[in-house]
Structure formats: structure tokens, C-alpha cells
C-alpha positions as CSV (number, residue, x, y, z in Angstrom):
1,X,-62.1,-72.2,196.7
2,X,-60.9,-75.5,195.4
3,X,-63.4,-78.2,194.3
4,X,-62.4,-80.3,197.3
5,X,-63.0,-77.4,199.6
6,X,-66.4,-76.7,197.9
7,X,-67.3,-80.4,198.4
8,X,-66.5,-80.2,202.1
9,X,-68.5,-77.0,202.5
10,X,-71.5,-78.6,200.7
11,X,-71.4,-81.5,203.1
12,X,-71.2,-79.2,206.1
13,X,-74.2,-77.2,204.9
14,X,-76.2,-80.4,204.2
15,X,-75.5,-81.7,207.7
16,X,-76.4,-78.4,209.5
17,X,-79.8,-77.3,210.7
18,X,-79.1,-73.7,209.6
19,X,-82.6,-72.5,208.4
20,X,-81.0,-70.0,205.9
21,X,-79.2,-72.9,204.2
22,X,-82.3,-75.0,204.1
23,X,-84.3,-72.1,202.7
24,X,-81.7,-71.6,199.9
25,X,-81.8,-75.3,199.0
26,X,-85.6,-75.2,198.9
27,X,-85.5,-72.2,196.6
28,X,-83.1,-74.0,194.2
29,X,-85.3,-77.1,194.3
30,X,-88.4,-75.1,193.6
31,X,-86.7,-73.3,190.8
32,X,-85.7,-76.5,189.1
33,X,-89.2,-77.8,189.5
34,X,-90.6,-74.7,187.9
35,X,-88.3,-75.0,184.9
36,X,-89.2,-78.7,184.5
37,X,-92.9,-77.9,184.7
38,X,-92.6,-75.1,182.2
39,X,-90.6,-77.4,179.8
40,X,-87.8,-74.8,179.8
41,X,-84.1,-75.7,179.2
42,X,-82.4,-76.7,182.5
43,X,-79.0,-75.3,183.4
44,X,-77.3,-73.9,186.5
45,X,-77.7,-70.4,185.1
46,X,-81.5,-71.0,184.5
47,X,-82.0,-72.4,188.0
48,X,-80.1,-69.5,189.5
49,X,-82.2,-67.0,187.5
50,X,-85.4,-68.6,188.5
51,X,-84.4,-68.9,192.2
52,X,-83.0,-65.3,192.3
53,X,-79.6,-66.3,193.5
54,X,-76.1,-66.0,192.2
55,X,-74.1,-68.9,190.7
56,X,-71.7,-68.8,193.6
57,X,-74.7,-69.5,195.9
58,X,-75.8,-72.4,193.8
59,X,-72.3,-73.9,193.9
60,X,-72.1,-73.5,197.6
61,X,-74.9,-76.0,197.9
62,X,-74.7,-78.2,194.8
63,X,-72.1,-79.1,192.2
64,X,-74.5,-79.8,189.4
65,X,-78.2,-79.6,188.6
66,X,-78.1,-83.4,188.9
67,X,-77.1,-82.9,192.5
68,X,-80.3,-81.0,193.1
69,X,-82.2,-84.1,192.0
70,X,-80.0,-86.2,194.2
71,X,-80.9,-84.0,197.2
72,X,-84.6,-84.4,196.5
73,X,-84.2,-88.2,196.3
74,X,-82.2,-88.3,199.5
75,X,-84.9,-86.3,201.3
76,X,-87.6,-88.6,199.9
77,X,-85.9,-91.8,201.2
78,X,-85.0,-90.2,204.5
79,X,-88.8,-89.8,205.1
80,X,-90.0,-93.1,203.7
81,X,-87.5,-95.6,205.1
82,X,-87.9,-94.9,208.8
83,X,-91.6,-95.2,208.6
84,X,-91.4,-98.6,207.0
85,X,-88.9,-99.8,209.7
86,X,-91.2,-98.4,212.4
87,X,-94.2,-100.3,211.1
88,X,-92.3,-103.5,210.9
89,X,-90.8,-103.0,214.4
90,X,-94.2,-102.3,216.0
91,X,-95.6,-105.5,214.5
92,X,-99.2,-104.3,214.7
93,X,-100.0,-104.8,211.0
94,X,-99.6,-107.9,209.0
95,X,-96.5,-108.0,206.8
96,X,-98.5,-108.0,203.6
97,X,-100.3,-104.8,204.8
98,X,-97.0,-103.2,205.9
99,X,-95.4,-104.1,202.5
100,X,-98.4,-102.7,200.6
101,X,-98.4,-99.5,202.6
102,X,-94.7,-99.0,202.0
103,X,-95.0,-99.5,198.3
104,X,-98.0,-97.1,198.2
105,X,-96.0,-94.5,200.0
106,X,-93.0,-95.0,197.6
107,X,-95.3,-94.8,194.6
108,X,-96.9,-91.6,195.9
109,X,-93.4,-90.1,196.5
110,X,-92.4,-91.0,193.0
111,X,-95.6,-89.4,191.6
112,X,-95.0,-86.3,193.7
113,X,-91.4,-86.0,192.5
114,X,-92.2,-87.2,189.0
115,X,-90.6,-84.2,187.1
116,X,-87.3,-84.6,189.0
117,X,-87.1,-88.3,188.4
118,X,-88.0,-88.1,184.7
119,X,-85.4,-85.4,184.3
120,X,-82.9,-87.6,186.2
121,X,-83.3,-90.5,183.8
122,X,-83.1,-88.4,180.7
123,X,-80.5,-85.9,181.7
124,X,-76.7,-86.1,180.7
125,X,-76.0,-87.3,184.2
126,X,-78.5,-90.1,184.0
127,X,-76.2,-93.0,184.9
128,X,-74.8,-91.2,188.0
129,X,-78.2,-90.1,189.2
130,X,-79.8,-93.6,188.6
131,X,-76.9,-95.2,190.5
132,X,-77.5,-92.8,193.4
133,X,-81.2,-93.7,193.3
134,X,-80.3,-97.4,193.7
135,X,-77.7,-96.7,196.4
136,X,-80.2,-94.6,198.4
137,X,-83.0,-97.1,198.1
138,X,-80.7,-99.9,198.9
139,X,-79.5,-98.2,202.1
140,X,-83.0,-97.5,203.1
141,X,-84.0,-101.2,202.4
142,X,-81.0,-102.4,204.3
143,X,-82.6,-101.2,207.6
144,X,-85.9,-102.7,206.6
145,X,-84.3,-106.1,205.8
146,X,-82.4,-106.0,209.1
147,X,-85.7,-105.8,211.0
148,X,-86.9,-109.0,209.2
149,X,-83.6,-110.8,209.1
150,X,-81.7,-109.6,212.2
151,X,-79.1,-112.4,211.9
152,X,-78.3,-111.7,208.2
153,X,-74.7,-111.1,207.2
154,X,-73.6,-107.7,205.9
155,X,-73.1,-109.4,202.5
156,X,-76.7,-110.6,202.5
157,X,-78.0,-107.2,203.5
158,X,-76.0,-105.4,200.8
159,X,-76.9,-107.9,198.1
160,X,-80.6,-108.1,199.0
161,X,-80.8,-104.3,199.2
162,X,-79.2,-103.8,195.9
163,X,-81.2,-106.5,194.2
164,X,-84.6,-105.3,195.5
165,X,-83.8,-101.7,194.9
166,X,-82.6,-102.2,191.4
167,X,-85.8,-104.2,190.4
168,X,-88.3,-101.9,192.1
169,X,-86.7,-98.7,190.8
170,X,-86.6,-100.1,187.3
171,X,-90.3,-100.9,187.4
172,X,-91.3,-97.6,189.0
173,X,-89.2,-95.4,186.7
174,X,-90.4,-97.4,183.7
175,X,-94.0,-96.8,184.8
176,X,-93.4,-93.0,185.3
177,X,-92.0,-92.8,181.8
178,X,-94.7,-94.9,180.2
179,X,-97.7,-96.0,182.4
180,X,-99.3,-97.9,179.5
181,X,-102.7,-97.9,181.3
182,X,-101.4,-99.5,184.5
183,X,-102.9,-98.1,187.6
184,X,-101.2,-97.5,191.0
185,X,-102.9,-100.6,192.3
186,X,-101.6,-102.7,189.4
187,X,-98.0,-101.6,190.0
188,X,-98.2,-102.1,193.8
189,X,-99.8,-105.5,193.3
190,X,-97.2,-106.6,190.8
191,X,-94.2,-105.4,192.8
192,X,-95.6,-106.9,196.0
193,X,-95.9,-110.3,194.4
194,X,-92.3,-110.2,193.2
195,X,-90.8,-109.3,196.6
196,X,-89.2,-112.0,198.8
197,X,-91.8,-113.7,201.0
198,X,-89.8,-112.9,204.2
199,X,-90.7,-109.2,203.5
200,X,-94.3,-109.8,202.7
201,X,-95.6,-112.6,205.0
202,X,-95.7,-113.3,208.7
203,X,-94.5,-116.9,208.3
């Protein structure tokens, strides 16, 4: 199978609800997590051995180990983004509370996936994975921004999403790498103060 055909097949499997494909991806994700937790060397072969699958099965779902991390990140933002939009659309909570809740959820997700994220920023594919992190968070933020600025142009939505995502991710990844005594509340408070007022206030 050519690399282009493999890429098409991976996209098909990612889009399907086939429980067998989902179980295989979950096994590969769990295998990578176990390797990272144990401090063992990470490679496609090591992930396959730990997951109990063949290399061809791995490559059916992912092109690289970095893509396993990308999958985890995609799933993370797929869960967090819609909840933030829902809270803002419902308009039951004050914007400051909505923003704080969203940041707390993001921080909790980063803590939960800490091993993957630290691997992502230290692995050979660091730049590509970091770029994907920004892209995914930017896309998620685009929907959030649109709820607050429905008349915003596409250029504004893209620029604001990239700007906010880049800054927030830099702070959170830096905190994961070196907390320096800063608590979760410290980070949430700091980031919330730096966000645009149209995201954090009802004015």
C-alpha cells in the first residue's frame, strides 16, 4: 500500500464508528502511555510490543508515534471545546465564571495527558506536534470566539484563535515542564487576566 493510500485509510478509520478500530487505537494509546510512565524508550516497535499488535496494524492507524499524541490531543479538544461553547451559548453563568471553568477543564486535561504532552515537546517531532496543538486549540477557540463575536470576520477569528492558542499553550506547556511552585489556581488566574475582555466579561 502506498503512503498516500495508507493516509486515506487512516482518515477513513478515524472517521468511522467501528468499535474494533477504536479499541485498537485505545490499545496503542495505552501502550504509549505505559512506555512513557515506565521511562522506557519510545518507538513504533516498542508501542507495538506493549500493545500486542503488529507493525502493520500500527501503521493502519498512525504514521508515527507523534501521530498517537496528535490523536490524544484531538480527542482532548473535541471534548473540551463544545462544552465551552455550550456554556457561553446558554448564558446562565457570568463570562468570568465560564472562562475560569474552561481554563480549569483545559488545565485538568493537560494534567491528565501530561506524559503525552511532555513527550510531544521533547520528541524529535516536537515542532510538528506543537504546531498541531496550536492548530487544534485555535480551531476549538474559533467556535468559542464566534459565540462572543458573531459579526467577526474570518480573518479576525483565525488571528484571534491563533494568538490566544499560542499564548495559552506556551504558558501551560511551560508549567507542565517546570511548575516552579505555581498552583493550578495561580496559572488559571494569570491566564484569565491575560485573555481579551470580550471573552471574560459580560460588558
